[in-house]
N, CA, C and O atoms as a GROMACS GRO file, in nm:
protein
  380
    1UNK      N    1   9.054 -16.571   2.218
    1UNK     CA    2   8.969 -16.537   2.105
    1UNK      C    3   9.056 -16.537   1.981
    1UNK      O    4   9.161 -16.474   1.979
    2UNK      N    5   9.012 -16.608   1.879
    2UNK     CA    6   9.088 -16.611   1.754
    2UNK      C    7   9.007 -16.540   1.646
    2UNK      O    8   8.887 -16.563   1.633
    3UNK      N    9   9.072 -16.455   1.571
    3UNK     CA   10   9.006 -16.378   1.467
    3UNK      C   11   9.062 -16.419   1.331
    3UNK      O   12   9.183 -16.421   1.312
    4UNK      N   13   8.972 -16.452   1.238
    4UNK     CA   14   9.012 -16.483   1.101
    4UNK      C   15   8.971 -16.363   1.016
    4UNK      O   16   8.852 -16.336   1.002
    5UNK      N   17   9.067 -16.290   0.959
    5UNK     CA   18   9.032 -16.169   0.884
    5UNK      C   19   8.961 -16.200   0.753
    5UNK      O   20   8.990 -16.298   0.685
    6UNK      N   21   8.866 -16.112   0.719
    6UNK     CA   22   8.798 -16.120   0.589
    6UNK      C   23   8.885 -16.051   0.486
    6UNK      O   24   8.968 -15.968   0.521
    7UNK      N   25   8.868 -16.086   0.358
    7UNK     CA   26   8.942 -16.015   0.254
    7UNK      C   27   8.912 -15.865   0.258
    7UNK      O   28   8.803 -15.824   0.299
    8UNK      N   29   9.007 -15.785   0.217
    8UNK     CA   30   8.990 -15.639   0.218
    8UNK      C   31   8.865 -15.598   0.141
    8UNK      O   32   8.840 -15.647   0.031
    9UNK      N   33   8.787 -15.508   0.199
    9UNK     CA   34   8.668 -15.457   0.135
    9UNK      C   35   8.545 -15.545   0.150
    9UNK      O   36   8.439 -15.514   0.095
   10UNK      N   37   8.557 -15.653   0.225
   10UNK     CA   38   8.444 -15.744   0.245
   10UNK      C   39   8.396 -15.731   0.388
   10UNK      O   40   8.476 -15.737   0.482
   11UNK      N   41   8.265 -15.712   0.406
   11UNK     CA   42   8.207 -15.706   0.540
   11UNK      C   43   8.153 -15.844   0.576
   11UNK      O   44   8.068 -15.896   0.505
   12UNK      N   45   8.201 -15.904   0.685
   12UNK     CA   46   8.150 -16.034   0.724
   12UNK      C   47   8.005 -16.024   0.769
   12UNK      O   48   7.962 -15.918   0.816
   13UNK      N   49   7.930 -16.132   0.756
   13UNK     CA   50   7.792 -16.128   0.806
   13UNK      C   51   7.779 -16.197   0.939
   13UNK      O   52   7.672 -16.194   1.000
   14UNK      N   53   7.885 -16.261   0.987
   14UNK     CA   54   7.884 -16.320   1.121
   14UNK      C   55   8.025 -16.312   1.179
   14UNK      O   56   8.125 -16.303   1.108
   15UNK      N   57   8.029 -16.315   1.312
   15UNK     CA   58   8.154 -16.337   1.384
   15UNK      C   59   8.143 -16.475   1.447
   15UNK      O   60   8.072 -16.491   1.547
   16UNK      N   61   8.211 -16.576   1.392
   16UNK     CA   62   8.208 -16.707   1.457
   16UNK      C   63   8.299 -16.704   1.579
   16UNK      O   64   8.407 -16.646   1.576
   17UNK      N   65   8.254 -16.767   1.686
   17UNK     CA   66   8.330 -16.770   1.811
   17UNK      C   67   8.336 -16.915   1.858
   17UNK      O   68   8.233 -16.983   1.865
   18UNK      N   69   8.456 -16.961   1.889
   18UNK     CA   70   8.472 -17.095   1.942
   18UNK      C   71   8.554 -17.086   2.070
   18UNK      O   72   8.651 -17.010   2.078
   19UNK      N   73   8.514 -17.160   2.170
   19UNK     CA   74   8.585 -17.158   2.297
   19UNK      C   75   8.602 -17.299   2.349
   19UNK      O   76   8.548 -17.395   2.293
   20UNK      N   77   8.677 -17.311   2.455
   20UNK     CA   78   8.682 -17.440   2.522
   20UNK      C   79   8.540 -17.471   2.570
   20UNK      O   80   8.467 -17.380   2.611
   21UNK      N   81   8.503 -17.595   2.566
   21UNK     CA   82   8.365 -17.636   2.596
   21UNK      C   83   8.315 -17.578   2.728
   21UNK      O   84   8.202 -17.529   2.735
   22UNK      N   85   8.396 -17.583   2.832
   22UNK     CA   86   8.349 -17.539   2.964
   22UNK      C   87   8.326 -17.389   2.971
   22UNK      O   88   8.256 -17.342   3.062
   23UNK      N   89   8.382 -17.312   2.879
   23UNK     CA   90   8.363 -17.166   2.880
   23UNK      C   91   8.253 -17.117   2.787
   23UNK      O   92   8.210 -17.002   2.798
   24UNK      N   93   8.208 -17.200   2.696
   24UNK     CA   94   8.114 -17.157   2.594
   24UNK      C   95   7.985 -17.101   2.656
   24UNK      O   96   7.937 -16.995   2.614
   25UNK      N   97   7.930 -17.170   2.754
   25UNK     CA   98   7.806 -17.120   2.816
   25UNK      C   99   7.827 -16.988   2.889
   25UNK      O  100   7.740 -16.901   2.887
   26UNK      N  101   7.942 -16.973   2.953
   26UNK     CA  102   7.973 -16.847   3.022
   26UNK      C  103   7.979 -16.732   2.923
   26UNK      O  104   7.918 -16.628   2.944
   27UNK      N  105   8.054 -16.752   2.812
   27UNK     CA  106   8.064 -16.649   2.710
   27UNK      C  107   7.926 -16.618   2.652
   27UNK      O  108   7.890 -16.501   2.636
   28UNK      N  109   7.850 -16.721   2.621
   28UNK     CA  110   7.716 -16.701   2.564
   28UNK      C  111   7.630 -16.618   2.657
   28UNK      O  112   7.563 -16.524   2.612
   29UNK      N  113   7.632 -16.650   2.785
   29UNK     CA  114   7.550 -16.577   2.883
   29UNK      C  115   7.591 -16.431   2.893
   29UNK      O  116   7.506 -16.343   2.901
   30UNK      N  117   7.721 -16.405   2.892
   30UNK     CA  118   7.770 -16.267   2.902
   30UNK      C  119   7.732 -16.185   2.778
   30UNK      O  120   7.693 -16.069   2.790
   31UNK      N  121   7.742 -16.245   2.663
   31UNK     CA  122   7.707 -16.175   2.540
   31UNK      C  123   7.557 -16.146   2.535
   31UNK      O  124   7.515 -16.037   2.498
   32UNK      N  125   7.475 -16.246   2.573
   32UNK     CA  126   7.330 -16.225   2.577
   32UNK      C  127   7.292 -16.118   2.679
   32UNK      O  128   7.203 -16.037   2.653
   33UNK      N  129   7.358 -16.118   2.795
   33UNK     CA  130   7.329 -16.019   2.899
   33UNK      C  131   7.360 -15.877   2.852
   33UNK      O  132   7.300 -15.781   2.900
   34UNK      N  133   7.454 -15.864   2.758
   34UNK     CA  134   7.490 -15.732   2.703
   34UNK      C  135   7.393 -15.689   2.594
   34UNK      O  136   7.408 -15.582   2.535
   35UNK      N  137   7.292 -15.773   2.566
   35UNK     CA  138   7.192 -15.738   2.466
   35UNK      C  139   7.230 -15.774   2.324
   35UNK      O  140   7.172 -15.721   2.229
   36UNK      N  141   7.329 -15.863   2.308
   36UNK     CA  142   7.374 -15.905   2.176
   36UNK      C  143   7.317 -16.044   2.149
   36UNK      O  144   7.336 -16.136   2.228
   37UNK      N  145   7.248 -16.057   2.037
   37UNK     CA  146   7.187 -16.185   2.001
   37UNK      C  147   7.292 -16.278   1.940
   37UNK      O  148   7.374 -16.235   1.859
   38UNK      N  149   7.287 -16.405   1.979
   38UNK     CA  150   7.378 -16.505   1.923
   38UNK      C  151   7.299 -16.625   1.873
   38UNK      O  152   7.182 -16.643   1.908
   39UNK      N  153   7.363 -16.705   1.791
   39UNK     CA  154   7.303 -16.827   1.737
   39UNK      C  155   7.405 -16.939   1.748
   39UNK      O  156   7.526 -16.916   1.745
   40UNK      N  157   7.355 -17.062   1.759
   40UNK     CA  158   7.447 -17.175   1.757
   40UNK      C  159   7.504 -17.189   1.617
   40UNK      O  160   7.440 -17.150   1.519
   41UNK      N  161   7.621 -17.244   1.608
   41UNK     CA  162   7.687 -17.259   1.480
   41UNK      C  163   7.616 -17.364   1.398
   41UNK      O  164   7.621 -17.483   1.431
   42UNK      N  165   7.550 -17.323   1.292
   42UNK     CA  166   7.480 -17.410   1.198
   42UNK      C  167   7.377 -17.502   1.265
   42UNK      O  168   7.345 -17.607   1.211
   43UNK      N  169   7.326 -17.463   1.379
   43UNK     CA  170   7.222 -17.543   1.445
   43UNK      C  171   7.274 -17.673   1.504
   43UNK      O  172   7.194 -17.759   1.539
   44UNK      N  173   7.404 -17.689   1.517
   44UNK     CA  174   7.460 -17.811   1.574
   44UNK      C  175   7.473 -17.920   1.469
   44UNK      O  176   7.471 -17.894   1.349
   45UNK      N  177   7.484 -18.043   1.516
   45UNK     CA  178   7.502 -18.157   1.427
   45UNK      C  179   7.373 -18.188   1.354
   45UNK      O  180   7.268 -18.205   1.416
   46UNK      N  181   7.379 -18.193   1.222
   46UNK     CA  182   7.260 -18.213   1.140
   46UNK      C  183   7.189 -18.345   1.171
   46UNK      O  184   7.067 -18.354   1.159
   47UNK      N  185   7.264 -18.446   1.212
   47UNK     CA  186   7.201 -18.575   1.238
   47UNK      C  187   7.112 -18.574   1.362
   47UNK      O  188   7.039 -18.670   1.385
   48UNK      N  189   7.117 -18.469   1.442
   48UNK     CA  190   7.029 -18.458   1.558
   48UNK      C  191   6.892 -18.401   1.524
   48UNK      O  192   6.803 -18.399   1.609
   49UNK      N  193   6.874 -18.356   1.401
   49UNK     CA  194   6.746 -18.301   1.360
   49UNK      C  195   6.646 -18.415   1.343
   49UNK      O  196   6.682 -18.523   1.297
   50UNK      N  197   6.521 -18.393   1.379
   50UNK     CA  198   6.419 -18.498   1.372
   50UNK      C  199   6.407 -18.566   1.236
   50UNK      O  200   6.376 -18.685   1.230
   51UNK      N  201   6.430 -18.495   1.128
   51UNK     CA  202   6.416 -18.555   0.995
   51UNK      C  203   6.514 -18.670   0.973
   51UNK      O  204   6.491 -18.754   0.886
   52UNK      N  205   6.620 -18.675   1.048
   52UNK     CA  206   6.721 -18.778   1.032
   52UNK      C  207   6.707 -18.892   1.134
   52UNK      O  208   6.789 -18.984   1.133
   53UNK      N  209   6.608 -18.887   1.219
   53UNK     CA  210   6.594 -18.983   1.330
   53UNK      C  211   6.588 -19.128   1.284
   53UNK      O  212   6.643 -19.215   1.352
   54UNK      N  213   6.526 -19.158   1.172
   54UNK     CA  214   6.509 -19.297   1.129
   54UNK      C  215   6.613 -19.342   1.026
   54UNK      O  216   6.607 -19.455   0.979
   55UNK      N  217   6.705 -19.257   0.992
   55UNK     CA  218   6.807 -19.291   0.893
   55UNK      C  219   6.930 -19.352   0.961
   55UNK      O  220   6.969 -19.312   1.071
   56UNK      N  221   6.990 -19.451   0.894
   56UNK     CA  222   7.114 -19.508   0.945
   56UNK      C  223   7.223 -19.403   0.926
   56UNK      O  224   7.232 -19.342   0.819
   57UNK      N  225   7.306 -19.383   1.026
   57UNK     CA  226   7.409 -19.281   1.015
   57UNK      C  227   7.529 -19.316   1.102
   57UNK      O  228   7.519 -19.389   1.201
   58UNK      N  229   7.640 -19.262   1.064
   58UNK     CA  230   7.764 -19.276   1.139
   58UNK      C  231   7.773 -19.163   1.241
   58UNK      O  232   7.715 -19.056   1.219
   59UNK      N  233   7.843 -19.184   1.351
   59UNK     CA  234   7.863 -19.074   1.447
   59UNK      C  235   7.940 -18.958   1.382
   59UNK      O  236   8.026 -18.981   1.297
   60UNK      N  237   7.911 -18.838   1.423
   60UNK     CA  238   7.980 -18.719   1.374
   60UNK      C  239   8.041 -18.645   1.493
   60UNK      O  240   7.991 -18.539   1.532
   61UNK      N  241   8.147 -18.700   1.552
   61UNK     CA  242   8.201 -18.641   1.675
   61UNK      C  243   8.250 -18.497   1.660
   61UNK      O  244   8.235 -18.418   1.753
   62UNK      N  245   8.307 -18.462   1.546
   62UNK     CA  246   8.353 -18.323   1.528
   62UNK      C  247   8.236 -18.226   1.520
   62UNK      O  248   8.242 -18.115   1.573
   63UNK      N  249   8.129 -18.268   1.453
   63UNK     CA  250   8.008 -18.184   1.447
   63UNK      C  251   7.950 -18.166   1.587
   63UNK      O  252   7.908 -18.056   1.625
   64UNK      N  253   7.946 -18.273   1.664
   64UNK     CA  254   7.894 -18.266   1.801
   64UNK      C  255   7.979 -18.169   1.885
   64UNK      O  256   7.925 -18.087   1.959
   65UNK      N  257   8.110 -18.179   1.871
   65UNK     CA  258   8.199 -18.092   1.947
   65UNK      C  259   8.182 -17.946   1.906
   65UNK      O  260   8.180 -17.857   1.992
   66UNK      N  261   8.169 -17.920   1.776
   66UNK     CA  262   8.147 -17.783   1.730
   66UNK      C  263   8.017 -17.728   1.786
   66UNK      O  264   8.009 -17.610   1.823
   67UNK      N  265   7.914 -17.811   1.793
   67UNK     CA  266   7.787 -17.766   1.848
   67UNK      C  267   7.796 -17.728   1.994
   67UNK      O  268   7.719 -17.644   2.041
   68UNK      N  269   7.889 -17.787   2.067
   68UNK     CA  270   7.908 -17.757   2.208
   68UNK      C  271   7.998 -17.636   2.231
   68UNK      O  272   7.987 -17.570   2.334
   69UNK      N  273   8.086 -17.607   2.136
   69UNK     CA  274   8.190 -17.506   2.158
   69UNK      C  275   8.178 -17.380   2.075
   69UNK      O  276   8.250 -17.284   2.100
   70UNK      N  277   8.089 -17.377   1.977
   70UNK     CA  278   8.091 -17.264   1.884
   70UNK      C  279   7.953 -17.199   1.871
   70UNK      O  280   7.849 -17.265   1.883
   71UNK      N  281   7.955 -17.069   1.847
   71UNK     CA  282   7.833 -16.993   1.820
   71UNK      C  283   7.874 -16.874   1.736
   71UNK      O  284   7.993 -16.851   1.714
   72UNK      N  285   7.777 -16.798   1.690
   72UNK     CA  286   7.814 -16.679   1.613
   72UNK      C  287   7.725 -16.561   1.648
   72UNK      O  288   7.613 -16.576   1.695
   73UNK      N  289   7.781 -16.444   1.622
   73UNK     CA  290   7.712 -16.317   1.638
   73UNK      C  291   7.686 -16.266   1.497
   73UNK      O  292   7.780 -16.249   1.419
   74UNK      N  293   7.561 -16.241   1.463
   74UNK     CA  294   7.527 -16.193   1.330
   74UNK      C  295   7.564 -16.047   1.311
   74UNK      O  296   7.548 -15.965   1.402
   75UNK      N  297   7.613 -16.016   1.193
   75UNK     CA  298   7.649 -15.879   1.155
   75UNK      C  299   7.588 -15.853   1.018
   75UNK      O  300   7.604 -15.934   0.927
   76UNK      N  301   7.518 -15.741   1.003
   76UNK     CA  302   7.454 -15.712   0.875
   76UNK      C  303   7.559 -15.686   0.768
   76UNK      O  304   7.659 -15.618   0.793
   77UNK      N  305   7.537 -15.740   0.648
   77UNK     CA  306   7.637 -15.732   0.542
   77UNK      C  307   7.664 -15.590   0.492
   77UNK      O  308   7.764 -15.567   0.424
   78UNK      N  309   7.576 -15.495   0.522
   78UNK     CA  310   7.602 -15.358   0.477
   78UNK      C  311   7.676 -15.275   0.581
   78UNK      O  312   7.703 -15.157   0.558
   79UNK      N  313   7.710 -15.334   0.693
   79UNK     CA  314   7.784 -15.262   0.796
   79UNK      C  315   7.922 -15.224   0.740
   79UNK      O  316   7.992 -15.307   0.683
   80UNK      N  317   7.958 -15.098   0.758
   80UNK     CA  318   8.088 -15.053   0.707
   80UNK      C  319   8.202 -15.104   0.797
   80UNK      O  320   8.178 -15.160   0.903
   81UNK      N  321   8.323 -15.082   0.752
   81UNK     CA  322   8.441 -15.133   0.824
   81UNK      C  323   8.444 -15.082   0.967
   81UNK      O  324   8.476 -15.158   1.059
   82UNK      N  325   8.413 -14.956   0.987
   82UNK     CA  326   8.414 -14.900   1.122
   82UNK      C  327   8.309 -14.969   1.211
   82UNK      O  328   8.336 -14.997   1.327
   83UNK      N  329   8.193 -14.996   1.157
   83UNK     CA  330   8.090 -15.065   1.232
   83UNK      C  331   8.131 -15.206   1.271
   83UNK      O  332   8.105 -15.251   1.382
   84UNK      N  333   8.195 -15.277   1.178
   84UNK     CA  334   8.246 -15.412   1.209
   84UNK      C  335   8.352 -15.403   1.317
   84UNK      O  336   8.354 -15.486   1.408
   85UNK      N  337   8.439 -15.305   1.309
   85UNK     CA  338   8.544 -15.285   1.409
   85UNK      C  339   8.481 -15.259   1.547
   85UNK      O  340   8.528 -15.313   1.647
   86UNK      N  341   8.378 -15.177   1.553
   86UNK     CA  342   8.311 -15.148   1.680
   86UNK      C  343   8.248 -15.272   1.738
   86UNK      O  344   8.257 -15.296   1.858
   87UNK      N  345   8.183 -15.352   1.653
   87UNK     CA  346   8.122 -15.477   1.700
   87UNK      C  347   8.228 -15.571   1.754
   87UNK      O  348   8.208 -15.634   1.858
   88UNK      N  349   8.340 -15.582   1.684
   88UNK     CA  350   8.449 -15.669   1.729
   88UNK      C  351   8.505 -15.622   1.863
   88UNK      O  352   8.533 -15.704   1.951
   89UNK      N  353   8.522 -15.490   1.880
   89UNK     CA  354   8.573 -15.436   2.005
   89UNK      C  355   8.479 -15.468   2.121
   89UNK      O  356   8.523 -15.505   2.230
   90UNK      N  357   8.348 -15.454   2.097
   90UNK     CA  358   8.252 -15.484   2.203
   90UNK      C  359   8.261 -15.631   2.242
   90UNK      O  360   8.260 -15.663   2.361
   91UNK      N  361   8.269 -15.720   2.144
   91UNK     CA  362   8.283 -15.862   2.174
   91UNK      C  363   8.410 -15.891   2.252
   91UNK      O  364   8.410 -15.969   2.347
   92UNK      N  365   8.519 -15.828   2.212
   92UNK     CA  366   8.647 -15.850   2.281
   92UNK      C  367   8.642 -15.804   2.427
   92UNK      O  368   8.703 -15.867   2.513
   93UNK      N  369   8.569 -15.697   2.455
   93UNK     CA  370   8.559 -15.652   2.595
   93UNK      C  371   8.476 -15.751   2.677
   93UNK      O  372   8.499 -15.766   2.797
   94UNK      N  373   8.381 -15.818   2.614
   94UNK     CA  374   8.299 -15.916   2.686
   94UNK      C  375   8.371 -16.048   2.705
   94UNK      O  376   8.350 -16.116   2.805
   95UNK      N  377   8.455 -16.084   2.609
   95UNK     CA  378   8.525 -16.212   2.615
   95UNK      C  379   8.659 -16.197   2.682
   95UNK      O  380   8.732 -16.295   2.696
   0.00000   0.00000   0.00000
């Protein structure tokens, strides 16, 4: 698990999590089973959305890979530092 610190006094609104592809589903399942809601990172590759189906486009391999390996846990922006710390600790025990 890699943690990127926010600037002092700033409460993050998400915890992005990236793992090796083969572990992502396992982590996702464990977090969901603990009652924590997660979302895919930015909905995956934008070119997979139906609105882009008829447009000519180049492959986006890094976007595809991020969609397979990354997700985030939402955190409310008014959560104080202690609350963010508690959420991070819970995630670390699951991962």
